[in-house]
C-alpha positions in Angstrom: 129.4 99.0 -7.1 129.2 95.3 -7.7 130.3 92.8 -5.0 132.9 91.3 -7.4 134.4 94.8 -8.0 134.5 95.4 -4.3 136.1 92.0 -3.6 138.7 92.7 -6.2 139.4 96.3 -4.9 139.9 95.0 -1.4 142.3 92.2 -2.6 140.0 89.5 -1.2 140.4 87.4 -4.3 144.1 87.7 -4.3 144.3 86.8 -0.6 142.1 83.7 -1.4 144.5 82.6 -4.2 147.6 83.2 -2.0 146.1 81.4 1.0 145.2 78.4 -1.1 148.7 78.3 -2.6 150.5 78.6 0.7 148.1 76.1 2.4 148.8 73.5 -0.4 152.5 74.1 0.0 152.4 73.8 3.8 150.3 70.5 3.6 152.8 69.0 1.1 155.8 69.9 3.3 154.0 68.6 6.4 153.3 65.2 4.8 157.0 65.0 3.9 158.5 66.1 7.2 156.2 64.9 9.9 157.0 61.2 9.4 160.7 62.0 9.9 159.9 63.2 13.4 157.7 60.3 14.4 154.3 62.0 13.7 151.6 60.0 12.1 148.8 60.8 9.7 146.5 62.2 12.5 148.9 65.1 13.0 148.9 65.9 9.3 145.1 65.9 9.3 145.2 68.4 12.2 147.2 70.8 10.0 144.8 70.4 7.1 141.8 71.1 9.4 143.4 74.2 10.9 144.3 75.6 7.5 140.7 75.0 6.3 139.2 76.6 9.3 141.5 79.6 8.8 140.4 80.2 5.2 137.2 82.2 6.1 138.9 84.3 8.8 141.6 85.2 6.3 139.1 86.4 3.8 137.2 88.4 6.5 140.4 90.1 7.6 141.3 90.9 4.0 137.9 92.6 3.6 138.3 94.6 6.8 142.0 95.5 6.3 143.8 96.5 3.1 147.5 96.5 2.3 149.0 99.9 1.6 152.5 101.1 1.0 152.4 102.2 4.6 151.3 98.7 5.8 148.0 97.2 6.8 145.2 99.7 7.4 141.5 99.3 8.4 139.0 100.0 5.6 137.1 103.2 6.4 133.7 104.1 5.1 135.1 107.4 3.5 137.6 105.3 1.6 135.2 102.7 0.3 134.9 104.4 -3.1 138.6 105.1 -3.3 140.5 102.7 -5.5 143.2 100.6 -3.8 146.8 101.9 -4.1 148.6 100.5 -7.2 151.5 99.5 -4.9 149.3 97.3 -2.8 148.1 95.4 -5.9 151.7 94.9 -7.1 152.9 93.7 -3.6 150.0 91.3 -3.4 150.6 90.1 -7.0 154.3 89.6 -6.3 153.4 87.6 -3.1 151.0 85.4 -5.0 153.6 84.8 -7.8 156.3 83.8 -5.2 153.8 81.5 -3.5 152.8 79.9 -6.8 156.4 79.5 -8.0 157.3 77.9 -4.6 154.4 75.6 -5.0 155.3 74.6 -8.6 158.9 74.1 -7.6 158.0 71.9 -4.7 155.6 70.0 -6.9 158.4 69.4 -9.4 160.9 68.3 -6.7 158.4 66.2 -5.0 157.3 64.4 -8.2 160.7 63.9 -9.8 163.0 63.6 -6.7 161.2 63.0 -3.5 158.4 60.7 -4.7 160.8 58.1 -6.4 162.8 58.0 -3.2 159.6 57.6 -1.1 158.4 54.9 -3.4 161.7 53.1 -3.2 161.7 53.4 0.6 158.1 52.1 0.8 159.0 49.3 -1.6 162.0 48.4 0.6 159.9 48.5 3.7 157.3 46.4 2.0 159.9 43.9 0.8 161.4 43.7 4.3 158.0 43.1 5.8 157.2 40.4 3.2 160.6 38.8 3.9 159.9 38.8 7.6 156.4 37.3 7.0 157.9 34.7 4.6 160.6 33.8 7.1 158.1 33.6 10.0 155.9 31.4 7.8 158.9 29.3 6.8 160.0 28.9 10.4 156.4 28.1 11.5 156.2 25.6 8.6 159.5 24.0 9.6 158.3 23.7 13.2 155.0 22.3 12.2 156.7 19.8 9.9 159.1 18.9 12.7 156.2 18.3 15.2 154.2 16.3 12.7 157.1 14.1 11.6 158.2 13.2 15.2 154.6 13.3 16.6 154.6 12.3 20.3 158.1 11.0 20.1 159.9 14.2 21.1 161.4 15.1 24.4 163.5 17.6 26.2 165.6 16.5 29.2 165.9 19.4 31.6 168.8 19.9 34.0 168.1 17.9 37.2 168.0 19.9 40.4 170.8 19.5 42.9 169.0 18.6 46.2 172.1 17.8 48.2 172.2 19.5 51.6 175.4 21.5 50.8 174.2 22.3 47.3 177.6 21.3 45.9 176.6 18.4 43.7 175.5 20.4 40.6 178.1 18.7 38.4 176.5 15.3 39.4 172.8 16.4 38.8 173.7 18.0 35.5 175.8 15.1 34.5 173.2 12.5 35.2 170.6 14.5 33.2 173.1 14.9 30.3 173.9 11.2 30.3 170.2 10.3 30.1 169.8 12.8 27.3 172.7 11.3 25.3 171.3 7.8 25.9 167.9 8.7 24.6 169.4 10.6 21.7 170.8 7.3 20.4 167.3 6.2 19.6 166.6 7.1 16.0 162.8 7.3 16.4 163.0 9.7 19.3 163.7 13.4 18.7 165.7 14.7 21.6 166.4 18.4 22.1 170.1 19.1 22.6 171.7 19.9 25.9 172.4 23.6 25.3 168.7 24.3 24.6 167.3 22.0 27.2 169.7 23.2 30.0 169.1 26.9 29.1 166.1 26.9 31.4 168.1 25.9 34.4 167.4 28.0 37.5 164.7 29.9 35.6 161.1 30.2 36.6 159.5 29.1 33.4 156.3 27.0 33.1 156.7 23.6 31.5 154.1 24.4 28.8 156.2 27.4 27.7 159.3 25.3 27.6 157.6 22.7 25.4 156.3 25.4 23.0 159.6 27.1 22.7 161.4 23.8 22.1 158.6 22.3 20.1 158.4 19.0 22.1 155.6 16.9 23.3 157.3 15.6 26.5 159.6 16.8 29.2 161.8 14.7 31.5 162.8 16.5 34.7 164.2 15.3 38.0 166.4 15.8 41.0 169.5 14.2 42.6 170.1 14.1 46.3 173.3 12.7 47.9 173.7 11.4 51.4 176.9 9.7 52.3 177.3 6.8 49.9 173.6 6.9 48.9 172.0 8.5 45.8 168.4 9.4 45.5 167.3 10.1 41.9 163.7 11.3 41.3 162.5 11.4 37.7 159.2 12.6 36.1 158.0 12.2 32.6 155.4 14.9 31.7 153.1 15.3 28.8 153.7 19.0 28.3 150.6 19.7 26.2 148.2 18.6 29.0 150.7 19.2 31.9 150.0 15.7 33.2 152.5 13.3 34.7 152.9 10.1 32.6 155.3 8.4 34.9 157.5 9.1 37.9 159.9 7.1 39.9 162.4 7.5 42.8 165.6 5.4 42.8 167.6 4.9 46.0 171.0 3.5 45.0 174.7 3.6 45.5 177.0 5.2 43.0 177.9 1.7 41.8 174.3 1.3 40.5 174.2 4.6 38.6 174.5 3.1 35.2 171.8 0.6 35.8 169.5 3.4 37.0 170.2 5.3 33.8 169.2 2.2 31.7 166.0 1.8 33.8 165.0 5.4 33.3 165.6 5.2 29.5 163.6 2.0 29.2 160.7 3.6 31.2 160.7 6.6 29.0 160.6 4.5 25.9 157.8 2.3 27.4 155.7 5.3 28.3 156.2 6.9 24.8 155.3 3.6 23.2 158.1 3.8 20.6 158.2 1.2 17.9 161.9 0.5 18.1 163.9 -1.5 15.6 166.1 -2.8 18.3 166.8 -2.6 22.0 167.1 0.6 24.1 170.7 1.6 24.1 172.5 0.7 27.4 174.7 3.0 29.4 178.4 2.1 29.4 179.5 0.9 32.8 182.4 2.8 34.2 184.3 2.8 37.5 182.1 5.1 39.7 185.1 7.1 40.8 186.2 7.7 37.2 182.7 8.6 36.3 182.3 11.2 39.0 185.6 12.8 38.0 184.5 12.9 34.3 181.2 14.6 35.3 183.2 17.2 37.3 185.7 17.7 34.5 182.9 18.2 31.9 181.1 20.6 34.2 184.3 22.7 34.7 185.2 22.7 31.0 181.9 24.4 30.2 182.9 27.4 32.4 185.4 28.3 29.7 188.0 30.0 31.9 191.8 29.4 31.9 191.7 27.9 35.4 188.6 25.8 34.7 190.3 24.2 31.6 193.3 23.3 33.7 191.3 21.8 36.5 189.1 19.9 34.0 192.2 18.4 32.3 193.6 17.3 35.7 190.3 15.6 36.6 190.2 13.8 33.2 193.7 12.6 33.7 192.8 11.3 37.2 189.8 9.5 35.7 192.1 7.9 33.0 194.5 6.8 35.7 191.7 4.9 37.3 190.2 3.6 34.0 192.7 4.0 31.0 190.1 3.0 28.4 187.6 5.7 29.4 186.6 7.0 25.9 184.5 10.0 27.2 187.5 11.2 29.3 189.8 11.0 26.3 187.4 12.9 24.1 187.0 15.5 26.9 190.7 15.9 27.0 190.9 16.4 23.2 188.2 19.1 23.4 189.9 20.9 26.2 193.3 21.0 24.4 191.7 22.4 21.2 189.8 25.0 23.2 193.0 26.1 25.0 194.8 26.4 21.6 192.0 28.3 20.0 191.8 30.8 23.0 195.6 31.3 23.1 195.7 29.6 26.5 198.2 27.0 25.2 200.6 27.2 22.2 198.6 26.4 19.1 200.8 23.6 17.8 201.1 22.0 21.3 197.3 22.1 21.9 196.4 20.4 18.6 199.2 17.9 19.0 197.8 16.9 22.4 194.3 16.8 21.1 195.3 14.5 18.2 197.1 12.2 20.6 194.0 11.9 22.9 191.7 11.2 19.9 194.1 8.6 18.5 194.4 6.9 21.9 190.6 6.7 22.0 190.4 5.1 18.5 193.2 2.7 19.4 190.9 1.4 22.2 187.8 1.4 20.1 188.1 2.0 16.3 184.4 2.5 16.2 184.3 5.5 18.6 182.4 8.0 16.5 183.5 11.1 18.4 187.1 10.1 18.0 186.7 10.1 14.3 184.9 13.4 14.4 187.6 15.0 16.6 190.3 13.9 14.1 188.2 15.2 11.2 188.0 18.6 12.9 191.8 18.6 13.4 192.4 17.5 9.8 190.2 20.3 8.5 191.2 23.3 10.7 194.8 22.5 11.6 196.2 20.2 8.9 194.1 21.7 6.0 193.7 18.1 4.9 190.2 18.0 3.7 190.4 14.5 2.2 191.4 13.1 5.6 188.7 15.2 7.3 186.1 13.7 4.9 187.3 10.2 5.6 187.0 10.6 9.4 183.6 12.3 9.2 182.2 9.8 6.8 183.0 7.1 9.3 181.7 9.1 12.2 178.4 9.6 10.5 178.1 6.0 9.7 178.6 5.2 13.4 176.5 7.9 14.9 174.3 9.7 12.3 172.2 11.5 15.0 175.1 13.0 17.0 174.8 16.8 16.8 178.5 17.5 17.3 179.4 15.3 14.3 176.6 16.8 12.1 177.9 20.3 12.9 181.4 19.4 11.9 180.1 17.8 8.7 178.2 21.0 7.8 181.5 23.0 8.1 183.3 20.5 5.8 180.5 20.6 3.3 180.6 24.4 3.1 184.4 24.2 2.6 183.9 21.7 -0.2 181.5 24.0 -2.0 178.5 21.9 -1.2 176.7 24.8 0.4 173.1 23.6 -0.1 173.8 20.4 1.9 175.6 22.4 4.6 172.5 24.7 4.9 170.2 21.6 5.2 172.3 20.3 8.0 172.6 23.6 9.8 168.8 24.1 9.6 168.4 20.6 11.0 170.8 21.5 13.9 168.7 24.6 14.7 165.6 22.5 14.8 167.2 20.1 17.3 168.8 23.0 19.3 166.2 25.8 18.8 167.6 28.3 21.4 171.3 27.8 20.7 173.1 31.0 19.6 175.9 28.8 18.2 173.5 27.0 16.0 172.0 30.2 14.6 175.5 31.7 14.2 176.7 28.7 12.1 173.5 28.8 10.1 174.0 32.5 9.4 177.6 31.9 8.3 176.4 29.3 5.8 173.7 31.6 4.5 176.3 34.3 4.1 178.5 31.9 2.1 175.6 31.1 -0.2 174.8 34.8 -0.8 171.5 34.6 1.0 171.9 38.0 2.7 168.4 38.4 4.2 168.4 34.9 5.7 171.9 35.4 7.1 170.8 38.6 8.8 167.7 36.9 10.2 169.9 34.0 11.6 172.4 36.4 13.2 169.5 38.4 14.7 168.4 35.2 16.4 171.9 34.5 17.6 172.2 38.1 19.1 168.7 37.8 20.7 169.9 34.7 22.5 173.4 35.9 23.2 173.7 39.7 22.8 177.5 39.7 23.2 178.1 36.9 20.8 181.5 37.3 19.0 181.3 37.9 15.3 177.5 38.2 15.0 177.4 42.0 14.5 180.4 41.8 12.1 178.8 39.2 9.9 175.4 40.9 10.0 177.2 44.1 8.9 178.9 42.2 6.1 175.5 40.9 4.8 174.1 44.5 5.0 177.1 45.7 2.9 176.4 43.2 0.2 172.7 44.4 0.3 173.9 47.9 -0.3 173.0 49.3 3.2 176.3 50.6 4.5 174.6 53.0 7.1 172.9 50.1 8.8 176.1 48.0 8.5 178.1 50.8 10.3 175.8 50.5 13.3 176.5 46.7 13.6 180.2 47.1 13.1 180.4 49.6 15.9 178.7 47.1 18.2 181.0 44.2 17.4 182.7 43.1 20.7 185.8 41.4 19.1 188.4 44.0 18.4 189.9 42.5 15.2 186.4 42.1 13.6 185.3 45.6 14.8 188.3 47.4 13.3 188.1 45.3 10.2 184.3 45.9 9.8 184.7 49.7 10.3 187.3 49.8 7.6 185.0 47.9 5.2 182.1 50.2 5.9 184.0 53.5 5.7 185.4 52.3 2.3 181.9 51.6 1.1 180.8 55.1 2.3 183.6 56.7 0.4 185.4 57.8 3.6 188.8 56.6 2.4 190.9 58.4 5.1 188.9 56.8 7.9 189.0 53.4 6.1 192.8 53.7 5.7 193.2 54.6 9.4 191.3 51.6 10.6 193.1 49.3 8.2 196.5 50.6 9.3 195.5 50.1 12.9 194.5 46.5 12.1 197.8 45.8 10.3 199.9 47.4 13.1 198.2 45.5 15.9 197.4 42.1 14.2 199.8 41.5 11.4 200.7 38.1 12.8 197.3 36.8 13.7 194.9 38.3 11.2 196.7 38.0 7.8 193.7 36.2 6.3 191.3 38.9 7.5 193.6 41.7 6.2 193.7 39.9 2.8 189.9 39.9 2.4 189.7 43.5 3.6 192.1 44.5 0.8 190.3 42.4 -1.7 187.0 44.1 -0.9 188.7 47.5 -1.3 189.9 46.5 -4.7 193.6 46.4 -3.8 194.2 43.2 -5.6 198.0 43.0 -5.5 198.2 43.7 -1.8 195.4 41.2 -1.1 197.5 38.4 -2.8 200.6 39.5 -0.8 198.6 39.1 2.5 197.2 35.7 1.3 200.8 34.5 0.9 201.5 35.7 4.5 198.4 33.8 5.7 199.7 30.7 4.0 203.1 31.1 5.5 201.6 31.6 8.9 199.2 28.6 8.3 196.3 30.8 9.2 193.3 28.5 10.0 191.0 30.9 8.3 192.2 29.7 4.9 189.9 26.7 5.2 187.0 29.0 4.4 188.6 30.9 1.6 186.5 29.5 -1.3 183.3 30.3 0.4 184.2 33.7 1.7 182.2 36.3 -0.2 184.6 39.2 0.7 187.2 37.6 -1.8 184.9 38.1 -4.8 187.0 40.8 -6.3 189.9 38.3 -6.7 187.9 35.6 -8.5 188.6 37.0 -12.0 192.4 37.3 -11.4 194.4 34.3 -12.7 196.4 34.4 -9.5 193.2 33.4 -7.5 193.0 29.9 -9.0 196.7 29.4 -8.7 196.6 30.3 -5.0 193.7 27.9 -4.4 195.6 25.1 -6.1 198.6 25.9 -3.9 196.5 25.2 -0.8 194.6 22.3 -2.4 191.4 24.1 -2.6 190.7 24.6 -6.3 187.3 23.4 -7.5 189.0 20.6 -9.4 190.9 19.5 -6.4 187.9 19.6 -4.1 185.8 17.7 -6.5 188.1 14.7 -6.3 187.6 14.4 -2.5 185.2 11.5 -1.9 182.7 12.3 0.8 179.5 10.4 0.6 176.9 9.9 3.3 173.1 9.5 3.4 171.8 12.9 4.3 168.3 11.6 4.3 169.3 9.3 7.1 170.1 12.4 9.2 167.3 14.6 8.1 164.8 11.8 8.3 165.1 12.1 12.1 163.2 15.4 11.9 
């Protein structure tokens, strides 16, 4: 009997074929499923090696044992010449056929169903990776360009340490540092990092070299303030952050009456050490009654706490400062800011808050018509309260002429540009603000919003990720990230962000948007009904764009009319809001825009010219 005949009789050849078919099928399934459970290629290779090792034992076992209608039986010598039972062949053939059919079926599913999905997923991952690398390179390039353009003329003024015995003069140490920062920021040739970024390192054990790298500056100004009776001791150090060497240090023992002269001296010393080629003199600090100045510093410190009581106490201190010095512009501007913040946070009636803010800003301009922040404040009120974009443009144009490097004014200008449809210019200014305030969640949030308005979804997501990294609980960041993901066609990822949104109105709104996109209409309706029931009178504008996104055009216009009747401040962003896209083809859309003076034709007639190169040139 030939060896081939014996292998055939004992079903060894059939077992070999079946083993190969099953092994191939197992390997394919393993390659598909293992990555889903976090296993890498090494685990797949283990499966392949085990199956390869098992091939010879399987053939040996098939030689020793044979399949019979009664089950597996060991091959006996007396049975060697006996032919295998026909049923055994048929069972083995059926098993092989089933294995081959399964393998072919899997091959077809894999090739025509799974493989395209895998390729799409891989392409998506590759695209996301490329986008991340491009963004990283772009950010790196922006930082390098920033460093090269400003060279050594860049500085961060850190919060000064409160060295008073009682430790209760923080408002004074912070205030002096901030006043120095503002004074230096008025020098066009000097790039000064904003207060929010520079002061974020307060009370943190961070090396100066790390601060310099993160803020992308060449120099750091740090100091301390100690009070003793009627004496002040201010110690200041200017440091070359790259070499961690002291360029200059000085200690000033003065009375509060000399504080403004000290600030001037420090600013001049910094300029001298940095060897700036100035076009004019170093700006001088405004001399204020020391009592009023101290009250202003306390008031500003309290306002930043953002609580109801802090706002009230801050306003009282500003009023006391103004009672001492009625022409104190910084106190009037602080009052205006407090009143608008109270109104926006429902701590004061909306109309009352904005009326008081307008009065404070107009009083400041009556004292000094060239007070840039007064014009900026009235521009903000005109834009977000009066919906008078022409008046807002007029005030901001003047503010930029007077103080082109003021970050508050530039931020308000970016908002107006986006509203006017000049989104590219708005993005340029928002990117500039991020470069001057690189660890500000507000800056990244504003930049993300502008990217969203421009339809640049990936960049919007990246900006909001930065905002969330710096401030994990930032209101709106998860909602707007989810909105960008919806427009990218990724509702599952959008759902995760909407669920994390901390602001109730936006969370419920976002969940309704996502459930609609997922085809879960019952849940979307439930969330929308909850939003309408709870926030009919303070979220009409938001309800309108939810309905617009859902394709309920008539209802969307009904809610827009309610928003107009309620003078909803959100209407200022209506033209740039991407969630209203489904309304753009409806003739009622242009008619509504005209009714609120926001049609393209109306906006194009609003004159708003300024030299953007004068601003961006400072980078």
